[in-house]
C-alpha positions in Angstrom: 8.0 -13.3 6.0 8.2 -11.3 9.2 5.2 -10.4 11.3 5.8 -6.8 10.5 5.7 -7.5 6.8 2.6 -9.6 7.1 0.9 -6.7 8.9 2.0 -4.3 6.2 0.8 -6.7 3.4 -2.7 -6.9 5.1 -2.8 -3.1 5.2 -1.8 -3.0 1.5 -4.6 -5.4 0.6 -7.2 -3.4 2.5 -5.9 -0.1 0.9 -6.0 -1.6 -2.6 -9.6 -2.9 -2.1 -10.6 0.5 -0.8 -9.0 2.2 -3.8 -10.9 0.0 -6.2 -14.2 0.8 -4.4 -13.4 4.5 -4.7 -12.7 4.3 -8.4 -16.0 2.6 -9.0 -17.9 5.0 -6.8 -16.4 8.1 -8.4 -16.2 6.8 -11.9 -12.5 7.1 -12.5 -9.1 8.0 -11.1 -9.3 11.8 -11.2 -11.4 12.3 -8.1 -9.5 13.7 -5.1 -10.5 10.8 -2.8 -9.1 8.3 -5.3 -5.9 10.2 -5.6 -5.5 10.4 -1.8 -6.1 6.7 -1.4 -3.7 6.0 -4.2 -1.1 7.9 -2.2 -1.9 6.0 0.9 -1.4 2.7 -1.1 1.9 4.0 -2.5 3.2 4.8 1.0 2.3 1.4 2.3 4.1 -0.3 -0.7 7.1 1.9 -0.1 7.1 0.9 3.6 7.0 -2.8 2.6 9.8 -2.4 0.1 12.0 -0.5 2.7 11.4 -3.3 5.2 12.7 -5.8 2.6 15.7 -3.6 1.8 16.5 -3.2 5.4 16.4 -6.9 6.0 18.7 -7.5 3.0 21.3 -5.0 4.4 21.2 -6.8 7.8 22.0 -10.1 6.1 25.0 -8.8 4.2 
């Protein structure tokens, strides 16, 4: 795993933990802060997946 991907994975882990805390704090998934954090997490996961796809294209 590349250093970049390790960094992204750490950011994903922190974002996921923060999301869980927000869900507990606000009592569900409908609160705007929870939705916003979910979008942050989605963006990080997409970044991670794009990095994997880019690496695969370079290998081909």
